[in-house]
N, C-alpha and C positions, 0 to 999 in steps of 0.2 A: 698161568699167572693172571691173565686178563679175566678169566672166568672166576678165579678166586677173589679178585678185587671187586668184580661185579656182585658176587654173592655177599661179600663183606659189606658192601655199600647198601645192598638190599636189607641185610640183617640189621644194620645200624638204623636205617630208616624205619624198619618194622618196630624196633625197640622204642624209638622216639614216638612213633604213632601210638603204640600201646600205652605209653606213659601220658599221652595227651588227654586221655579221659574217655568219656562215654561217646557213643555214636548217635545219641539222641539230642535233639534240640528242644527248645522251649515248647511246652504244650500249647495246644490251640487255645485261643482266647474264648471267653464265654460267648455263646451264641453261634459260634462257627461249627457247622457239622463236621465231624471227623470221620474219615473213612479208614477202616482197618482191614487189610487184606493179606492173605498168605500166598506166597509164590514159591515155585521150585525150579531149580536148574541143575543141569548135570555138571558136577565138579570133577576133579581129578580122580577121586576114589569112590564117588557115589553122589547121591542127590544132596543138594544144599537147599534147606528150607528157611525162608525168611518171613518176617512179619513186618509190613510196611504201614505206617500211620501217615495219613496225609489229609490236607484240608484245602480250602480255596487258595491258600498262600503257597501251596506246594507240599513237598515231602517233609514231614516233621520228624520222623525217626525210622530207623531200620534196625531190626533185631534179628540176629541169626538164631533160629530156633534149633536147628540140627544140621550137622554135617559130619562127614567121615574123612575129610581132607586133613592134611598135615597140620598139627596143632600150632607149630611155630611159623611156617611159611604160608600155608593156606589161610590160616586164621588172621595173620598179620595183613595179608593182602586184602581180605574181606573188610577188616577194620579200616584200612587206609581208603579203600574204595567207598565205603559207607560215608566217611567224612567228606570225601570229594563230591559224592552225590548230594549230600546235604548242603554243601557250600555252593554248588553250581545249580542245584535243583534239576539235574539232568543225569541220565544214565549213559549218555554218549561219551564214554571214557575209554581209554586204552587199558588193556590188561597190564597187570603188574608184572614186570620182568622177573622170571624165575618162578612165577606162580600163575602161569598163563591159563591153564585149565581151571584152576580154582577161581581165578578172576572172571573168566568167561561164564562159569556156572553161577557165580554170585550175581553178576550183572543180569544174566538170564532170569534168575529167580526174582530179582527186584522188578525187572520189566514185566514179568508175568503177573506179579502181584499188582502192579500199577494198571496193567491191562484189565484185570478182573474188576477193578473198581469202576471202570468206565461203563 
């Protein structure tokens, strides 16, 4: 019963996150050099590839290029984490409950992309 309630809560949060909109923020202002880098991380069912755009103000957008994780749970976790990363400008986040491996793989991919730009 507790597991079902936890899953239902996660599913509702995922739906609300999906309805919230895009994971990208405003584009860089004129004159600011923008860095675009790709990173990969090991998800639940395979590699997760992301494209990260950043500038001197921090992370501007995160786009999932490819993944083989679950469309509803894994994808929702990635969208939720992308929004949290953009809000906090940090990848120091906890995994989404119920999608731990997808979350870890996504965060690893973003960290790898950011590491490549340095």
